[in-house]
N, C-alpha and C positions, 0 to 999 in steps of 0.2 A: 506495498499497499504506500501512497505516496504522500510526504507528510503536506500536505497547504493549511497553508493558512486559512481560518472559519472569518467568512463574512459575513456578522449578524445581517444587515441589511438584505443583502439578497436572498439572505435562510428565510427571509418576513417574507417577503417582497416574492419566491418560489414557493412558500408554503397556503400564503394569503392566497393564490390562484388553485394549488393541486385542493385548497378544499376549497373553494369558490368562496372568503372567505373577504367581505369590505370591509374595508380594516379603513376606519375615520381619520382623515389627516389630525383633527385632533389629541389622537391616542399614539400618532405611532413615535411619538417621543416617548412615549411613555414603554410601550409596548421592546424601542429599542435596547434601551435604560435596562428597562428585566434581564430580557435576554441578553446584553454584554455580561451580567450580573450572574444569569445561569453556566454559561461559560464559565467565567474565571473559578467557577464551584466545581464544575467538570473539570475543569485542567486542574485541580487543586486533590479529587477526587483519583484521574487516572494515574495521576502523577504516585501513587502509593504503590510503592512495587509489592507483588504475591511472593509468596513462594514455591518454586516450582512441584514440588508435590502436595497442596492443597488441593483438598479435593469438594464438590459443590456438596450442600448441606439436601437430601431430599426434600425436604420441609421446613417449613419456618413457622417454627411455636415458640411465640413470645413469652 
């Protein structure tokens, strides 16, 4: 997989087209700001190293 920079604005535009979702101009800045925060959180989670021998739990019991 090629490491590409994630473009938040392009993603929002493509998803709104795919979902046939009209995004009003008054909300666009807030949506961009929230997805930028989500991107930062996801990058933090993805940087966490996992051991090679980790196993997936079959069920989640809190």
